[in-house]
C-alpha positions in Angstrom: 22.6 -11.6 -19.5 20.3 -13.5 -17.6 17.9 -11.6 -15.7 18.6 -12.0 -12.1 15.1 -10.9 -11.1 13.1 -13.5 -13.5 15.5 -16.3 -12.3 15.4 -15.1 -8.3 12.1 -14.0 -8.0 10.0 -14.7 -11.7 6.1 -14.7 -9.6 7.0 -10.6 -9.8 5.6 -10.9 -13.6 2.6 -11.4 -12.2 2.6 -8.4 -10.2 4.3 -6.1 -13.1 2.8 -7.0 -15.9 -0.4 -9.4 -15.5 -2.2 -7.5 -12.9 -0.6 -3.7 -13.9 0.7 -3.3 -17.4 -1.2 -6.0 -19.1 -4.0 -3.8 -20.1 -5.6 -5.5 -17.0 -5.8 -2.2 -14.7 -9.2 -1.0 -14.3 -9.3 2.6 -14.3 -12.5 2.9 -12.0 -14.4 6.5 -10.3 -13.2 7.5 -7.1 -10.5 5.1 -6.6 -9.0 6.2 -9.9 -7.6 2.5 -10.5 -7.7 -0.9 -8.5 -6.8 -4.9 -9.8 -8.4 -6.6 -12.3 -11.4 -8.8 -11.1 -11.6 -12.5 -10.8 -7.9 -12.5 -11.6 -7.1 -16.3 -12.2 -3.2 -17.4 -11.4 -1.0 -19.6 -9.3 0.4 -16.2 -8.2 -3.2 -14.1 -7.1 -6.5 -14.4 -7.4 -9.1 -11.7 -6.8 -12.7 -11.3 -6.3 -15.2 -10.0 -8.5 -14.5 -6.7 -7.6 -10.4 -6.8 -7.4 -9.7 -7.1 -3.5 -6.9 -10.2 -3.0 -8.8 -13.5 -1.1 -6.9 -14.6 2.1 -6.7 -18.3 3.2 -7.1 -19.1 6.7 -7.2 -22.4 8.2 -8.5 -25.7 7.1 -8.7 -24.5 3.3 -10.7 -21.6 4.3 -10.6 -18.4 1.7 -12.5 -15.1 1.5 -12.1 -12.2 0.1 -14.1 -8.5 0.4 -16.5 -9.4 -2.8 -16.7 -12.9 -1.9 -20.2 -14.2 -1.8 -19.0 -17.1 0.6 -17.3 -14.3 2.9 -17.6 -15.3 6.8 -20.4 -13.4 8.6 -18.3 -12.1 10.9 -16.7 -10.7 13.2 -13.6 -10.4 11.0 -10.4 -8.1 11.1 -9.0 -6.0 8.6 -5.9 -5.5 6.9 -5.7 -2.2 5.2 -2.7 -0.6 3.0 -1.1 0.0 -0.2 1.1 -2.4 -2.0 2.5 -4.5 0.4 -0.6 -5.1 2.1 -2.0 -6.5 -0.8 1.2 -8.7 -0.7 3.3 -7.4 -3.9 6.1 -10.1 -4.2 4.7 -13.1 -2.3 4.5 -16.5 -4.1 0.7 -17.2 -3.6 -2.6 -16.0 -2.0 -1.4 -18.0 1.2 1.8 -16.3 1.6 0.4 -12.3 2.1 0.4 -10.8 5.9 -3.6 -11.4 5.8 -3.5 -15.1 5.0 -0.4 -15.6 7.0 -2.7 -13.7 10.0 -5.4 -15.9 9.7 -3.7 -19.1 8.8 -1.1 -18.8 11.8 -0.5 -15.8 13.8 -3.9 -14.3 14.9 -6.6 -17.3 13.6 -9.2 -16.6 15.9 -11.0 -14.3 13.2 -10.9 -14.5 9.7 -8.6 -11.4 8.2 -9.8 -10.2 5.1 -7.8 -7.9 2.6 -8.7 -4.1 2.1 -5.2 -3.4 0.3 -4.5 -1.5 -3.4 -1.4 -1.6 -5.2 0.2 2.0 -5.6 -2.5 3.7 -3.3 -2.4 6.7 -1.0 -3.9 7.1 2.1 -7.1 8.8 0.5 -7.2 5.9 -1.6 -7.3 3.5 1.3 -9.8 5.0 3.3 -12.2 5.8 -0.1 -11.8 1.8 -1.0 -13.4 0.9 2.3 -15.5 4.0 2.3 -17.1 2.6 -1.3 -17.3 -1.2 -0.2 -18.1 -0.3 3.3 -21.6 -2.5 2.5 -20.0 -5.5 1.5 -18.0 -6.4 5.0 -19.8 -7.8 8.2 -18.8 -6.9 11.7 -15.5 -6.1 12.3 -13.7 -6.8 15.4 -10.0 -5.3 14.2 -8.8 -2.8 11.7 -4.3 -2.9 10.9 -3.4 -0.5 8.8 0.2 -1.4 7.5 1.2 1.8 5.0 3.0 4.8 5.2 6.0 4.4 2.3 3.6 5.7 -1.2 2.6 8.8 0.9 6.3 10.0 1.5 7.2 8.8 -2.0 5.0 10.7 -3.4 5.6 14.1 -1.3 8.6 14.5 -3.7 6.3 15.2 -6.4 6.1 19.0 -7.1 2.9 19.9 -4.6 0.3 21.3 -6.8 -2.9 23.1 -4.9 -5.2 20.5 -6.7 -3.9 17.8 -5.0 -5.4 18.8 -1.4 -5.5 14.8 -0.8 -1.8 14.3 -1.7 -0.1 13.0 -5.3 -1.1 9.7 -6.4 0.3 7.5 -8.7 -0.7 7.5 -12.6 -1.0 11.6 -11.7 0.7 12.6 -15.0 -1.6 10.3 -17.2 -4.8 11.5 -15.4 -3.8 15.4 -15.9 -2.8 14.8 -19.5 -6.2 13.2 -19.9 -8.0 15.9 -18.7 -6.1 19.0 -20.1 -5.7 17.6 -23.3 -7.2 20.0 -26.4 -10.5 18.8 -27.0 -12.8 20.4 -30.1 -14.6 23.3 -29.1 -17.8 22.8 -27.3 -20.7 23.9 -24.9 -18.5 23.3 -21.3 -21.1 24.5 -18.9 -24.0 22.8 -16.6 -23.4 20.1 -14.1 -20.6 18.2 -15.7 -18.8 20.5 -18.1 -16.3 22.8 -17.2 -17.6 26.4 -17.2 -15.8 29.5 -19.0 -13.8 31.1 -17.0 -12.7 28.5 -14.7 -8.9 27.5 -15.4 -8.2 23.5 -16.2 -6.1 22.0 -13.7 -2.6 23.3 -12.5 0.1 20.1 -13.2 2.2 21.3 -10.3 5.7 22.7 -12.2 6.9 23.9 -8.6 10.3 22.5 -7.1 10.0 19.3 -5.7 10.3 19.7 -1.7 13.3 18.9 0.3 13.5 16.0 2.6 11.9 17.1 5.8 9.0 18.8 3.6 8.9 15.4 2.3 8.2 14.0 5.6 6.0 17.0 6.6 3.9 16.4 3.9 3.7 12.3 4.3 2.9 12.4 7.8 0.2 15.4 7.8 -1.3 13.2 5.2 -0.9 10.2 7.0 -2.1 11.2 10.0 -5.2 13.3 8.7 -6.8 9.6 7.0 -5.8 7.9 10.2 -7.7 10.4 12.3 -11.1 9.2 9.6 -10.1 5.5 10.6 -10.3 6.5 14.0 -13.7 7.6 13.5 -14.8 4.9 11.7 -13.4 2.3 13.7 -14.8 3.9 16.8 -18.2 3.8 15.0 -18.0 0.5 14.3 -16.9 -0.9 17.2 -13.7 -2.3 16.2 -9.7 -1.5 17.3 -7.6 0.5 15.1 -3.7 0.8 14.7 -1.3 1.5 12.5 2.2 0.1 11.3 4.9 1.9 9.3 5.9 -0.7 6.6 9.4 -1.5 6.1 11.5 -0.7 3.6 14.9 -1.8 2.7 17.2 1.1 3.3 15.2 1.8 6.5 15.5 -2.3 7.8 19.7 -2.5 7.5 22.7 -1.0 6.2 23.8 -4.0 3.9 21.0 -6.2 1.8 21.5 -9.6 1.6 23.1 -11.4 -1.1 19.9 -12.2 -3.5 18.6 -8.7 -2.5 21.4 -7.0 -3.4 21.4 -8.8 -7.4 18.1 -8.1 -7.9 18.7 -4.0 -6.3 21.6 -3.9 -8.9 19.4 -4.8 -11.9 16.8 -2.8 -11.0 19.2 0.1 -10.8 20.1 -0.6 -14.6 16.4 -0.1 -15.2 15.3 2.4 -13.4 17.2 4.5 -10.3 15.5 4.3 -6.7 17.8 7.1 -5.7 16.9 9.3 -8.3 12.8 8.6 -7.9 12.7 9.0 -4.4 16.0 10.6 -3.6 16.2 11.5 0.1 13.4 9.3 1.1 15.2 6.1 0.9 18.1 7.4 3.7 18.0 5.5 6.9 17.5 9.2 9.1 14.8 9.8 6.9 12.9 6.5 7.9 13.6 7.4 11.9 12.4 10.9 11.4 9.1 9.7 9.5 8.6 7.3 11.9 9.1 9.6 15.2 6.6 12.0 13.8 4.1 9.5 13.2 4.9 7.9 16.2 4.1 11.0 18.2 1.1 12.1 15.8 -0.3 8.6 16.8 0.1 9.0 19.9 -2.3 11.9 20.1 -4.9 10.5 18.5 -4.9 7.3 20.5 -3.8 5.0 18.3 -1.2 2.2 18.9 1.5 2.3 16.4 4.3 -0.2 15.2 7.4 0.7 13.1 8.4 -2.7 11.5 11.7 -1.3 10.6 13.9 -1.6 13.2 12.0 -4.8 14.4 12.7 -6.5 11.3 15.9 -6.0 11.3 16.8 -7.1 14.4 14.7 -10.6 14.1 15.6 -11.5 11.0 19.4 -12.9 10.2 22.0 -11.0 8.2 21.7 -12.8 4.6 18.3 -13.7 5.4 16.7 -12.6 2.1 13.2 -10.4 2.8 12.9 -8.1 -0.1 12.2 -8.4 -3.7 12.8 -5.0 -4.3 13.4 -2.0 -1.8 10.0 -1.7 -1.1 7.8 -5.2 -1.1 8.8 -8.7 0.7 9.5 -12.0 -0.2 7.6 -14.8 1.6 10.2 -15.2 4.8 9.6 -11.5 4.9 6.1 -11.4 4.7 5.9 -14.2 7.6 8.6 -12.5 10.0 7.0 -9.9 9.8 3.6 -10.9 10.3 4.4 -12.6 13.3 6.5 -9.3 14.5 2.7 -7.6 14.2 0.7 -10.1 15.6 3.1 -10.1 19.0 3.5 -6.5 18.9 -0.1 -5.3 18.5 -1.4 -8.7 20.7 -3.4 -9.8 17.9 -3.3 -12.9 18.5 
């Protein structure tokens, strides 16, 4: 049987294989992992550190680690895979590129986004590369889903900054049996210090997941707030769209893709109750309230995208990532609701 994924979204191979599963994912200190550096393809291109290029008017192109990046001021788009642009058919179709080339072209937009990152990793990624970024005018964080999705994992007490993707491999490497040797000193484990807890507690319920996801997102958003204040930059936060939070009935192409993806792994089983629209609304309300306390402008893209799109508009390549049309529509909504243009 022919694959609907291969037929409808051939670009996804570049995201799931070439960038992620083909031995090119880079394991790094502090952030755990990041995209391959200097990757070149017709779909995705990255700089010497792994940041994706964004495109502006008249053929302009820039990335955080690009030696020819603009001297400033610039705007930053921060987040995980949606901000990175998973699902887009080219670098030009990502949110950062659409902001720079069409919807908010007064300043260049640089992508500070890491696929499969939680909010801890998003913040650390910027801090590690702050020295490369010129004067900043705006920081727009488009995120939220990964913190909520990861909150469904059994919460080890060692994960004080949130669960993270690839945590099973991380834990296995750290706790694997090794030949007996001296383990004290600066870089060893002192005798009597237990190995890392792998977290065998039961999964939290939906309400607890919302609380965990909200607390982590707002904790790190407060860090962004302090950074933005010190940099003299404007900060805003947008809750990224998820297919089941946007509308009840998928477009025809989406239904074909979702059905095939569900044969590969059950999205419902992996993410549980958080895919329900009411969970999305509860999460959004909690984030909105927290952003108000922090004084950070907040936008929930889910109802906005649902209202802006026609019933059969093909918006999603999977339930968490968008098509070119989806990215373009979301970018216009961001620019309008946050006054970016």
